[in-house]
N, C-alpha and C positions, 0 to 999 in steps of 0.2 A: 265542196271545201278542198283546198289544195293540201298537198302533203305537208308543205311548210307550216300552213296555218294550223293543221292538226298538231303537228309537233310542238308549235308554240303554246297551243292550248293544253297539251298534256304536260309540257314542262311547267307551265304555271300552276296546274292542278297538282303536280308532284311537290312544288314549293309550298302550297297551301297545306298539303297533307303533312309535310315534315314540320311546318310551323305550328300547326294545330295538333300535332302529336297523334294523328290518325295512321298509325304504323301499319294497320292491317290493310289499308289501301295502297301502301307503297309498293308492294310486289307487282300488282296489276299495272300501275302507273309506270313502273319501271320497264315493264315489257313493252308498253305501248310507246314509250319514248324511244326504246331501242328500235321499234319497228319503224317509226316515222322520222327519227333523227339519229341515224347511225354514227354520226360524227360526235355524239355527246356521251362517249365511253366513260370519260371521268365522272360526269354527273351520275349516270345511272350506277356506275360501280360504287360510288361513294354512298349513294342512297341505299343500295342493296346492303352494303357493310353496316351502316347505321341501323338498318332494320334488324340485322342479325345481332348486333350488340344489344339492341333493346330487348329483343326476345330472349336473349340468353340471360340478361340481368333480371328479367321478370320471373325466371325460374327460381331465383334465390328465395330464401325464406322471408315471408311477408315482414317479419319483425327485424330483419337485418337492414343495416344502412346500405344506401346505394353505392357506397364506397367499397363494399365487400367485393374481393376479386373473384372472377368467374374462371372456372377451369378451362384450360385450352381445349379439352375434348369436347365440351359442350359448345364452344364458339368455333371449333374447327379453323383456328387461326392459321394452321400451315396451308390451307387452301385459299383463305380469304386474303391474307396479307400480301402474297406475291401479286395477285391480280390488282389490288388496290395500289400497291407501289408502282406497278407498271403503267397503270392508267395515270396516276399523278405525274410520272415522269414524261408521259407522252402528251400531256395537255400543254398546248402552247397558244390556244386562242383565247380562253377565259381565265384571267387571273383569279377571280373569285372562286371558280370551281377548283382550281388548283389548290388555292388556300383552304377550301372546304376539305379537299382530299387530305392535305397534310394534317389537319386538326383530327380528321377521323382516323388517320394512322395513329397519332398519339392517344386518341381515345381507346383505340383498340388494344394498344400495349397496356394502357392504364387499367383497362377493364380486367385483364388476365393477370395484373399484378406486376408487370414489368415497368416499374416506375422510372428507373434510370433510362431505359430505352424510350419511354414516353417523353422525358425531357429533351432527349436528343431529336426525336421526330417532330415535336411541337415547334411552331414558328418561333424564331428567337425574339424578335421585337414586333409585338403585335400592333402597336400604334403605326409603325412605318410600313407593315404590310398592309393595313387598312387604307393608309394614305396612297399607296401605289395604284389603287384602283382608279380607272379613268374618270368616272363620274361619281363624286361623292353622293349626289342626291340619288344616284341610280344603284347604290349599294343595296343588295337584297336583304330582306329581313333575316334570312337564314345565315348570311354571312355575318350579320351582327351577333347572331346566336352563337355561331362558331367563335367569334372573338371572345365572347364571355366564357364559353365552354373551355377554350384554350387557356385563358388566364386561370380559371378555376383549377383545371387539371395540373398546370405548372405549378401553382401555389400548393396543391395538395401534395404533389410529389415532394416538394421541399419540406413540407411540414412532416411528412412521414420519415424524412431523414433528420427531424429535430432541427430543421434550419427555418425556424419561425420568421427570423429577421428578413431573410431573403423572400420568403413567401409573402410577407406583408409588403415588401417592396414591389413585388409584381402586382399585388392587388392595387396599391396605391397609383402605380403607373397606369393601370388599366381602368381607372375610374372614369376616364373620358369616354370609354365604350358605353357607359350608362346614359350618355347625352340623349340618345334616341328614346330612351325610357322617360327621361325628364321632359321631353318635348311636348308631352300632352297627348300625343297619339297612342291610343290603346293598343298595346302589343298583344300578340297572340300567345297562346298557351305555352309554348316552348320558350319564348323570350322571357315571359314572366317567371317560368320555372328556373331558367338558368341565371336570370338576374337575382332571383331570391337565393338561389344556392350560392352564387358568388358573394352576396352580401352576408349571408348566413356565416359562411366559412371565414370571411373577412373579420366579422365581428368577434367570432369566437376565438380566432387566432390572436387578435388584439387584446382581447380579455386575458388569454393565457400569457401573452408576452408581458402584459402589465403586472400580472400576479407574479411571475417569475423575475421580474426586474429587468427583462430584456428591452422594455420600452418604458419611457418615463412619461408621466402626465404632465410634465412641464413642457412637452413638445407641443408646437402649435398645432400638429396634425393628430394629437392624442385621441380626439374624439371624431376624426374624419370618418371612420367606418360606421360609427353609431349614427352620426348626423346623415349619411348616405342612406342608412337604413330607415331613418325617420322621414327623410325625404321620399323614399320609395313608398313608405306607408302613406304619406299625404297624396302623392301622385295617384296611387291606386284608388284612393277614395274620390279624388276628383275625376277620375276616369269612369266612375260608376261601378267599379268592382273593388269595394273596400275589403281589406284583408280582415280576417277574423282571428279567433284564437286557435289553439291546437297546433297541429303540425302543418308546415307549408307543403311537405311532400313526404313520401313514405320513408320512414327511418330517420328523418332529420330532427334536430332539437326542436322543442316547441318555440313558437314565436315570442311567448312571454319571456323565454330564457334570454332572448337577445334584448328586450327591454329591461330585464333584470341586470344584465352586464352593463347597459348603458347607464342605468340608474346608480349602480355601484360605482362606476368610473366617475361620473359627474359629482356624486356625493363625496367621493375621495378628494376631488379638487376643492370642493367647498370646505370640507372638514380640516384639510391641510393648509388651507389659505394659499393655494397655488395660483399662479397667473391664469387668467381666463384664456383658454386655447381659442385662437381666431381663425384656424383653419377650416374651410368648407363652411363658413357661417357668414351670413349677411350682417356684418357689424354696422351699427348706427351710431351717429354722434349724439343722438338725442338721450341715450341712456348710457349710464356708466357700466363698466365692465361687471361690477357686481350685480347690477340691475338686470343685465342680459343673462348672467349666469342663474340669477333667481328665476327669470321667465323660462329658460330652457329647462331648468330642474322641474319646474311646475309641470310643464307639458309632459316630460318623461314620467314623472310621478303619476300624473292622471292616466297616461296610457298604460303603465304597468299595473296600476291598481284595477283598472277596468277589466283587463284580461284575467288578473288573479282572482278577482271576486267572482267573475262570471264562470271560471272554469273549475273553481274549488268548491265542493259541496260542504254542507255542514258536517262536522266529524261525527263518526260513531263513537261508542264509549271507549273503545280500544284504540283510537286513532288521535294523532296529534297534528296540528296545522303549524308545523315549524316555519314553513315558507311565509305564512301570514305574519307571525310573530317577528321573524327576521325583517320583514319589510317595515313593519311599525317601529322596529328598533332603529333602523336607518333613518326613518322619517323623523323620529324624535331626536336623534343626534343632529340631524340637519337643522331641526328647529332650535336646538340648544345653541347652535353656532349663529344662526340668523337673528335670534332674539337676544343674543348677548351684547355686550357692551361695544364689540369691535364693529358691528353692524348698525347703520343709521336708518332712519325711517325712508330717506329718499333712495337708499340702496335696495329697499324691498319693494317699493313701488306702491300702487293704490292699496289702501287699507292699512299699510304700515305693520308694525308688529303685532298689534291687536288682530288685524285681520289674518295675519299669518297663523297665529294661535287659534283663531276660530277654525281655519281650514284644517289644522292638524287635528282638532277635536272631531270634526266631521270624519276625517279618515279613521281615527280611532274607533268611533261609534259604528262605522261600517265594517271595520275589521272585526269587531266584537260579534257581528252576526255570523261570522264564519269560524268562530272558536267557541269553546265552552269553558268558562271559568278560567279564562287566561289571566294569570297574576300579572304578567307583563303588561297587558293592556290596561288593567286596573291601576297599576303603578303609574303608568304614563298619564292616565286620565287624572290622577291626583295631581301630578306635577303641572300639566298643562291647564287645568282648571284653576290651579293656584296662580299661574302666571297672569291670567285675565281677571284676577281678584274675585273669582267665584269661590269663595272659601267654603261655603256650605256644600256645594257640590264636590268640591275637592275632599272634604272629609267624609262625605258619604261614600265616595270612591275608596278612601282609605279603610273605612270600616268593613266595606265588602272584602277588600284586599286582605286585611288582617284575618277576617273570619274564615276565608278560604285557606290562607297560609297556615293558621293554627290547625285547622282540621286536617290539611294535608300533611303537616309535619307529624302530627299524632299518628296519622296512618302509616306514614313511612317508618316511624319508630316501632310500630306494632308488628307490620309485615316484613320489614327489613328489604323492601323493594323501592328503590328510588323512583320518583316520578320526573321525567324530563321537563314537564311544563311548569314545575313548581320552582319558584325562585330559591336560590341557595341562601344560606344563613347569612352571609355577608350583605347580599342585597337586601334582605328583610331588615337587618340592623340598620343599614344606611336609609332605608326608607322611613323607619320609625323615627331615626334620628332627624331627618329633614322635617317630619311632621311636628316634632318637638320645637324645633328652631322656628317654624313658621308660627306655632301657636304662641311662642313666647315673644316673637317679634311683631306680630301683627294682630294677636288676639287681644281682646279686652278682659276685664276682670273675671267674667263668668267662664271663660275658657281656660284660665290658668289651671284649675283643678284637672281639666282633661290632660294638660301637659304633665302634670304631676303623676297622674295615673299611667300614662305612657312610659314616663320615666321609671316608674317601679317595675312595669312589665319589661322594659328593655334591660334593666338590671337583672331580673330573674333569668331572661334569656341568656345573657352573658355568663351567669354563673353555671348554666347547664352545658355550655359549649366547652370543648377542649381549649387549652391554652392558646392564645394567638401566636402568629408567626413572630419571631423576634425582629426588632428593627435594625436589620443588618443587611450588608450586601453579599453575605455568604449564601449561596444557593444550595450548598450541600448540607441541609439541615435534617437532622433526623426527626421525622414527623411522629406526632402522637395521635394520628387519626385513628378513629375507631372503625375498624373493618368488620364486616359481617362474615358469617361463614363462607360466603361465596367471594370473599375478597373485595366487596363493595364498600366504598367510603360514603357513609351516610351524612356525616357532619365534618367536612374538612376544616382545618384550622383557617380563621379569618385573618386577613392581612392587617398589619399594625395601623394602617391609615384608618380602616373602619373601626378597629378597636379604639383608637383615639377619638374619632368622631362620636362614637356611641357614648363614651364617658363624658365627653364634652356636653352632649345633649342631656345626659343625666344631670350633670351638674347645672346646667341652665334651667332645668325644670325645678330642681330643688331651690336654687337661688330665687327664682321667680315666685315660687310658693312662698318662701320666707318673706317676701315683701308683701304678700297678700293676705297671709293668715292673721288671725286676730289672737292666737295663742302665743304668748311670749316664750314658752318652753319649746313648742314646735318650731317657732321662728329660729331660736338659737340652735336647735339640733339640725334644723335643715340648712343653715348656713355652714356648720361644721361639716356636714355631709357633702355639701356643695363644693367646699374647698378640697376635701379629700378626692371627690370625683375628678375635679379638674386637674389635681395633681397626678392622678392616674392617667389622664389624657395626656399629660405633658411628659409622661415617663420615657426615659432614654432607652428602655429596653424594648417596650411593646407599644409605646405611644408615639406621639408626634411632637417632640420638644420644641418645635419651631413654628407652632400654629398661632398666628397672630390673634385669631378670634378667642382661642382658649387663654392666651396671655392677657388679653384685654379684660375678659370676664373675670379671671382670677384676680387681677390687679384692682378692678372696680370692687369686688366683693372684699377684698382685704382692706381697701380704703374705707369702706362702710363700717369695717370691724375695727377701724383705727390702727390696724398694723401698718403704719405709714412707711417704716423702713423696708419691710418686705415687699410692699406694694411698688415703692419707687425702685427697688432692685429689679422687680419682674418687668416694669415698664421700660427701665433702661435696657434690660436684656433684649427686649423686642426691638428697641430703637437701635441697638448696637449691631442687629443682624446684618450680615454682609448683603448689599444690594447694589445693583447697578442703576444709577438715576437714568430715568426714561425707559427702563426696560418694559417691553410690551409682551404680554401673554395673550395669545389670539382670543381666547374665550373671555378675558377679562378687560381688555383694552390697554391703552397707553397709561404709563405711570401708575399701575394698579397698586404697586407697593406703597408708593408715597401717599396715594389716596386713602388706602387702608389704615396708614398710620396717623392720619389727622386726629382721629378720637384719642389715640394713645398719647400724642402731644398735648391734647387737651386735659387728659387725665393727670399727666405729669404736671402741668401748670397747676391744677388744683391741689395735687399732693404737695408740691413746693409751697404753695400759699398756706396750706394746713401747718406747715413747719416755719411759717412766717418769712420764708424766703420770697418776698413779693417781687423783687427785681428779677431773680431768676424764674419765677413764675411767668412774669411778662416776657422774658426771653423765650420761655418755652412756647408761648402762644405765637410769637414771631417764628419760632422754628417749624411750627406747622405749616407755614406758608414758604419759609425760605428753602424747604428741602426740594422745592421745584426750581430753584436756581433763579428763574427769571419770572417776574410778574406776569409777562405775556404768555408764558406757558399755561398759567392757571386761568387767567382772565382773558387772554387774547389780546388783540391790538384794538379792541373797541374802546370808546371813550369811557372812562370810568368816573367821570366827574358828575354823573347823574343828570345830565341835560335831558331834555324831553326829546323823544323821537316819535314820529307818527307810527301808527300801526302798519301802514303800508311799507315803510322802511324796515320795520322789524320782520315783517313777513319775507321780504326780499332777502334780507340778511339771513333769516333762518334757512332759506332755500339755497343760499350761496354754498359752494363747495370749497371756497377759498379756505385752506387751513390756516392761513396767517390771520384771518379776521376772527377766528373762534378760538376759545380756550377750552381747558378741560372742564370748566364749570358748565359748558354748553352740552357736554356728554354725561355729566352726573345726573343721578336721580334726585328726587326731592329730598330723600334722607340724608344724602351726602351734603347737599347745599344747606340743609338746616343745620348739620354739623359745623359747617363753616360759619354760619350765623351764631352758633353758640360760642364758638371760639372767639369771634369778635365781641360778643356780649361779656365774655369773661375778660377780654382786654380792657373793656370800659370799666368793668367793676374794679379791676386792679388799678386803673387810672384813678378812679375815684378814692380808693384806699391810699394811694401815694400822694395824690395831688389835690384831692378835695372834690366835692360834688360839682362845684362850678366848672371845673375843668372837664368833668365828665359830660356836663350839659353841652359845652362847646363841641365835643367830639361826638355827641349823640346823633348828629346829622349824618355821620358815617354809616350808621346802621341802615337808615333809609336808603342811602346810596347803594350799599352793598345788596340790601334786599332787591332793589330795582335791577341790579346787575345780575342777580341769581335767578329771580323769579319773574322779571318782566317789570313793566311800569306799574306804579301803584294805581288801584282801581278807582281811587277817589283823590280829587284834587286836595292838596295840603290846605288846611284852613289858615286862618290868621295865626293861630297858635303855632302851627308848624312853620309858618314864615318867621315867627319870632325866634324859633330854634336857630335859624341861620344868622340872627342878628342879635344873639345874646351878647352881653358884654364880654370882651375878650379878657382872658386871665393869663395866668402863667403858661397856659397851654399854647398860647400864640394863636395865629389863625387856624381856620378850620382846614384839616388836611383832606386830600383825596383818599380813596381806598388804597391805592398803591402806595401812597406815602405813609398812610396809617399802618398798613399791615407790614410793609417791608422796610419802613424807615423810622422805627420807634427807638433805634439805639441812641439817638441824641437826648433821649428823654432824661437820662441821668445828669446831663450837662446842665439842665436848669437847676439842679439842687447840688451845690458843691459837696455837701455832706454825703448825699447818696453816691456821688461819683467817687468819692474817696473810699466809701465803704466797698463799692464794687471793685476798684482797682486793687484794693488790699485783700480781696478774696473774702469780704465780709459784708453782710448786709445789715442795714439799720432799720428797724421797724418804726413806723411813725408813732409818736407819743400817744396819740389819742386817735381812735378810729373816727371817722366822719360821723356826724349826727345823722340819724335815720328816723324813719317814721315812728318807730317805737320808743325813741328816746323820751318823748313826752307822753307815752301810752299810760304812764303811771304818774300821777301828780304827787305822790307821797315823798315826803322829805325824810322819811325813815325807812329807806329801802334795806333789805338784808345786806349783810356784810360782804357777801361773795356774790359777784354779779357776772354774768356770762354774756357773750355776743354770739349770734348765729344767724345765718341768712334766713330770711322768711321762707317757709316752706311751701307756700301755696301759689304765690305769684311768681311767674317766670321772669323775675328781674334780678337785680343785683342788690336788693334789700339786705341789710345786715342790721341786726338789733344792737346797736352800740349803746350800752347803758353807761353808767358812770365810769366804768373801767373794764378792762378786758383781763380775764383770768390767765390768758395764754401768754406764757413767758417765751423766751428765745431758745430755750434748751429743747432736746429731743423729746418726743412725745412719751416713749415709754419710760424715760428716766423721770420725767416730770410726774407722770402718773404714778410711779413708785414712791416718789417723794410725797406726793399728796396723800397717799394712802397711809403713810406713816402717822399722820395726824389724826387718823380715825382710831377710835378705840377698837379693841379686839372683837368685841361683839358685833359692831357695825361692819368690821372688815369681813366677818364669816357669813354674814347673812344681809339680805336686802328686804326692806319691808314689802309685804304683799301688794300694797298699793303703789309702789314705785314702778311696777310694771315689768320686772325681769329679775332673773336670778343674777348672782354676782358673774361678771363676764370673765371668761377664761380665754386664754390664747387660742386663736384658730388653728395655729400650727401646733399639731399634736406632737408630743415628745415621742421620739423613737421613729416617727415617720420621716421620710424624705420629702423635702419640698423641691420639686424639680424646677428650679429656676437657676438662672445664670446671673452671677453678680460680678461686675467688673471692678477692678482695683480702684479704690478711691471713690467708689459709687456712694458709700455712706461713711461719713467721718464719725468717729467716736465723739459722744457728747460728754460734757463734765457730769460727774456723778451727782453733785448737789444741784438741785433745781433752783433757778433763780426766778423770783417772782417779780422782779422789777423789769418793766418792758423797756427801760432804757440801756439795760445792760447789753453789750454786744458779744454775741456768741459766735464762734467760727461757724461759718456756712459752707455750702457747696463752693468749691473754687470757681471763679469766673471762667465762662467757657470762651473759646477763641471768637473774637469779634468778627473775624472775616467770614465765618460760616454760620453763625447763629448758634442758638442753643443746642447742645448735645449732638454735634455733627460728629458721632463717635466713629473712630477709626475701626474698620473691620479687622484690622491686624492686631488687635489688643491680645497680648500673649496669654495673660492669666485670666481665665474665665472659669469659674467654678460651676460644677454641674448641680450641686445640691448643698444644703446647709452643713452637711456632714464633711464636705470637702472631697468626697469620693467621686471618681469619674470626671472625664473631660468632655463637655459638650460643646461642639462647635456650631455656633449660631450663624450659619452661612447662608440661610435662605428662610424664606417665609412661605407658608402655604398659600394656595390659591384663595382669593378673598371671600367668596360666598358659596355655600352649598346649595342655596336656593336659586330658583330662576328669577329673572328680573320681573317684578310685578307691575303689570299695566292696569293701573287703577283708572276707572271712568273719568272723564273729564270733569264732571261735577264734583267728584270726591277730591280730585287734585286741587280744584279751585278752593274746596273748603279747607283742606290742609294747608295751603298757602295763606289763606285768611287767618288761620289759627297762629301761624308763625308771626304774621304781622300784628296780630293782637298783643302777642308777647313783647314785640318790639315796642309798640306804643305804650304799654304798661311799664316797661323798663324806663323809657324816656320819661314818662310821667313821674316815676320814682326819683330819677335824677332831679327833676324840676322841684318837687316838693321838699326834697332834702336840701336843696339850694334856696328854699324859701321863696320860689317862684311860683306861687300858688296858681295864678291865672293861666300861666303856660301849662301847669301840670293839669288843670281842668280841661284845657284845649286838647292835650294828648289823650286824656281818658275819654273825651267826646269821640275822638277818632276811634278808639277801641270800641266804644259803644255802637257807633255806626256799623262797624264790621261785624260785631256780634249780632246786632239787628238783621243785617243782611243774611248772616248764616241761619238765624232763626227762621226767616222767611223762606229760604231755600229748602230747609229741611221740612218745613210745613208743606212745601209743595212736592216733596218726594213721595211717590206712590208706591215704592218698593217696600217700604217698611223696615228696611235693614238699618236705617239710622233714625234715632229718635232724639228728643231733647236731652234725655238722660243717658242714652247710650250712643257713643260715638261710632259704633260698629267696628268691623274689621279694618285694621290699619288707621283708625282714628286716633288722634292725639289727645284731645280733650273734647268733652261734650259741651253742648250750648249751655247747659245749666253750670258747669264748672267755669266756663268763660264768663258767664254773668256773675258768678261768685267772685272770680278773679277781679272783675271790673268794680263791683261793689266793695270788695275788700280794699282795693286801692283808693277808693273814694273815702273810705273810713279812715285810713291812715292819713290821707290828705286832710280830713276834717281834724284829726288829732293834731296834726301839724299847725292847723289854724286855731287850736285851742277850743274846738267845739265838740267835746266829748260826747254829748247827747246826740248830736247829729252823726258822729261817727258810730255811736251804738245802734242807730237805726240802719245805717248802711251795712253794719256787720250782721244785724238780724236779717236784713234781706238777702245778704250773701249766703246765709245758713238755710234760708228758705229754699234757695236755689240748689245748693249743695251742702247737706249737713255736716259732711266730714271735711270741710275746707280747712286746712291748718291755720292759715293766716288769719281768717275771720274768727276762728275759735279762740286763738290767742288773743287777738285785739279785743274781742267782746268779753273774755274772761278777765283781762286786766281792768277794764271798766267796770265790771260787776264786782270785782274785788275792791276797787276804789270806792264804789258805792257802799259795800259792806263796812269798810273801814272809815267811812264818812270823809274820805279825802275829797270825794266827789259829792257835793251837796245837791239836793234836788233843785231844780230850777224854780224861781219864784212864781207863785200862783198868779200874782198881779205883775206884769211886765214893768220894768223901770221905765221912768220918763226920761227922754233924751232932751236935754236943755240945748239951747242955741250954742252954748259954748262947748258942746259935746260932752259934758259932765253928766253922769247919770245920778239919779236920785233914788233913794231907798225909802219906802214907807216906814221903816223902822226909825225912830229917832236916834240920832247919832249918840246922843248921851245915855241912852237906856241901857239896861243891864243886858238886854237880849243882843243889842248890837256890839256891846263890848265883849261880850262872851263869844260871839261869832268871830269878831276880829281876832281875839286871842287865840281862839281855836285854829284859825287859819295860819296865824303868825307863828305859834309855837309848835304846832302839831302835836300837842299834848292830848291825845284822844283818850276816851275812856277805855279801861281794861274790860273788854267783853267777856262773857263767860266761854269757857271751854266745854262745849257740849258735843255729842256725837253728831256726825253728819246726819242730816234730817232736821226735824223740828222738835224731837224729843228731848227732855232734859229735866233735871230736878229743879223745882223752884227755889230751893235753897241756894244753889249755884248762882241763879239769876239775881237773887236778892243780895248774894255776897258781893257781887260785881256791881256795886251801885255806881252810878255816874258821878263824876266829879263836878259836873256842872248841870244843875237842875234845870237850867233854861234850855239846854239843847236836847235832853232825852227826857221824855215823860216818866211819871212814876208808874211802876207796874205793881199788880197785885201779886198774891202768893203764887198763882199759877204761871207767872211770867208773861201774861198777855194783857195789854191795857184794854180797859173797857172802852166803849164808845164815848162815854162821857169824859174819859181822861185824855182822849186824842184832841190835840189842839185843832183849831180851824185851819183849813188849807192855807189861808193867806197870812197865818201866824206861825205855821209849821217850819221849823229851821232843820229838820232831819227827817228821815224816813222811819217809820216804825220798825222795831227789831225784827218782826216776822218777815217784813220785805227785805231787810238786809240779810237776815239768814238764808232766805230764799235765793238772793243774789249770790251769796257765797257758795250755797250748795249747787246751784246751777252751774257756776264756774267750775266747781269740782267735777261735776258730772261730765261736762263737756271736755275737760282736760283729761280726765281719767280714760275716757273713751278714745280720745285722739292719741294718747301714748300708747295704746294697745293696737293701733292700726299700723300697717306697713308704712304709711306715709308719715307717721308721727313718732314712731319708736325711737328714732334717733334725732328728733327735732328738739333742740336744746331749749328754744324759747317756750315750747310747751311744757318741759320739765321744770323749767324756772318758774313758770306761772303756777304749775302744780305745787311746787314747794312752797310758794307764797300761800296757796290755798290750804295746805297742811298747817302752815304756820298760823294762819287766821283761825284755823279750827283748834288750835291748842294741840297739835300732834307734832312737836318738835323733832322727835326721832324720824318720823317719815319725812318731815322737811329736810332733814340733813341727808337722809338717803338719796332723796331726789336731787338734792343740790350736788352731792358727790357724783352722781351719774350725769348731771349736767356738766360738771367740770370735765369728766372724761369725754363727753361729747364735744365739748368746746376744743379740748386739746387736739382732736382729730378733724376739726371742721375746716373745710376750704373756704375760699372766697365766696363761692356759690355752692348750691346744693349738688351732691354727687350725681343725681339723676339727670342733670343737664349734659352730662358727658355722652350718654347714649340715649337717644330719643326712644329706642325700643327696649327699655329695660337693661338686660345685661347682654344684649346680642349686639355684636359689631356690625 
């Protein structure tokens, strides 16, 4: 072998030794190269110097970083440096070897800590230096290593001088040096070493610069170092040398730290809703920017989680796993953003939001295996299980959470040593508050007691904690924190936001329990407590006086208490709050303020209708939609006329990202959509009041069109009856309007009635003289009704039925003034007490004297009413001034100067903002349950339409609408029968359910009963009511309808049907087997004509009674009532044959009366019937028929109070979930 061949061989072996890091072989190879290639002085000197640097660095402590400076004595720099400089200056043949020598000089200065000299000696422009080499393909691997080394050393020198931006610029300009690494060729040890060192330093510097604000995440290259690191990770895996955890080299940061910084950076972009950085990423047109962000986040999350869980063992008793808890905290924050209203299903990708939540649950359960009793993980499990509608698992996690927290807090109080892994007081209070809101919003009757218990527990915790931080901007507040002897604060003061949320949850639990309890005293006490709790939540000192949820709950609770003036003031205060139209909060979505105010507009409409301001109530319904300014904002540019569209077109439209075709309703959940439906139903109820049921029938088609727009196409084709809805005779309402014209164009309604128009223009409203006839108008066939009669919407069926008897007791004056005037008519004893059977103690004002009511009342919000109450419904009383027509009802100016903070006039509250809409996550119900909930809404719509029909005497059309409702309930019943989970039954609607199947059947049968009454078939109606009570024994409408029939039977207003049916002659005249001239026929005719019925005995409820009383009440007509013996019971011989009987036996009639009393007495004790005026009116009649006039008067006075504060529909229609907004 020639000398040149040996030299080439030894030079190649030296290259391999340097690239593989075999430094022990370098001295011998240098000697052989010098021997056989004397002209390669620069190469051998550089390799010899590199060997010396490596050996000197290896003498450092093993735990020290490789960047620690080496002493000049250990390296003998005074001898090495001159030789290396001389060799580099004398090299003229090989540009690569000279470049390597220059890098080695800089490395030598850097190693001994001479960083400024290192910057001078290192090449200035690495890319240009590399481009000067003759053959790019012939660039040696060690030259590439030197390029990465030089870039790292220069950047490190700048970073040591706190010049991170310059260092990052060097790294960014040198990223092209990694092209050889990305090429797929497996690099050797030193190339991988310096490439990883390069990327590690780059990523850590970027993280520090982002943390200090020197770099912005809005930069397109903000994630460039982290993406390069991820690419290096993937390339290593493809090359068969996957990187593991731990440290990449001695003394460096762990590899999972890089992934941690990457995950923190991309999470910050997500949480701050920053533009997606496109630098160093392969962007595709197939996915949106959010979808790409989601996919990148998922990859980083998986990589970091895998390293974290593999490297961290289960903790010992004295250890904490802070990194694991920090990781799951960021995961849940990211999940909160992506599962919120601002992100859509197509942004997330396959699986949607439910798949996202399931993935987070998996992460939480895996993280739980590396922690011990982590309260944070249990709290997150409660929240995420809640979001996927797994309520049982969620509250199991909550039980475990509360158990650990209680024991931990007791342990801290006893020992005086805080535990870092234990949640602080404000977090615990907030979690319990969320649980109470979830129970009240989605729970059924059985879990309301659990909410009450949590509320009691929450109140006890608040009493033990120090006073909350005041609601002020001043940060220099003297704290009252309790410090231990070591100066530790065990219970810091909670912020005012948490204090307000806690009292809001307490008030919710108390209000919900008052609606559920059977005890009248407990109900009144809880209602008062709930009002006080909500007032504390709205406190201007420690609470949140602008929280729309608390304002809504308090307003609704006061409305049920008939405190109409205060309730209207509260609702107006919320609506007057300063807001910018179209404002978007990232977590809540676009127009979140306006969307959250829709139930408040609805509540205002009902409050105004309770004060007989029906025109203003209709304007309030319009205001709920006009606050969006343009109909296309709410409904989009889609066709609102209800035309049929195929499923294919609907799917294509759902996947379209064109914002112009979609409206806000496409982003709303089903609860918000149902709220819009309820506003529309209230509009139609007001329309019926103002213009009659025939006009409401014409407009009822709009309900189906609106339902189709909100929830999709109807599942079943409209029958012939539905077709007739669109073809009913036109009335003063004109032609049928579209949704857009109906919701946004009702201002011309007053123009159809000049009297109403003049009333509106003059600032006054005129009530219609008589309410429209309803199903209960003919419920009683008596011609001697009590003198005082009331009207109230039916409380069982979700329609606009109002029981309009012969007259309405409600005048035009303000409620409290009327009530005071009415009470003057009562004697003193009746004013001081209420009979026990009437179901409650005398009502007292819910606003306790001496307490502040934290509400804001605008000037002119409530006009003073005349002191004397007028009973004439024709009298015009000044009402609310007409609102500006150009903006709709109550478009309040935020600059109203005089706003009072309390009823005492102390303090000035500026209502300039509303709180964020919802403390709970968005609940993703299963598709089957969503379908059932939407069917329930549709059942309500059909039953309301049926009520319009039968009040318009269109009985066939009413039956058709009821048949549609029956088909839907049948479908629901079959679906639930197939449900194998057991979470939903016929009697239990389950979590988030609105009404059970049995309740829906009761609604349908009850509506059939009232239809039969309208058709003057009382016994058919009785059978329908009986069947309704078999399905749901506490159905209010069925109980009232059946009780009226039973009382008619008792008083013989309703005679038993003939045992032998009449014969129908060809001329359609009926015959009666009783001769026309007989005494029996005359007596029956006189009895029906005059209504002069026998005075029946006044006996105690039951069947007991003295025989003398029965004997004293002898009938006036011997032909209609048989003769009784001394014990009051006729013998079998004295009972007439069935075909001759003209009345029921007394025992049967007493049983009917007592059954009616029992049903009504039970109903008025329920949460659904305590304020149901129809039930109290029927109960008063039962007392009267039983000879108890005092109790009848008490019930009638209570009925009057209820009627004075009753809206056009029941209060529960405002909020589908109890008192929760």
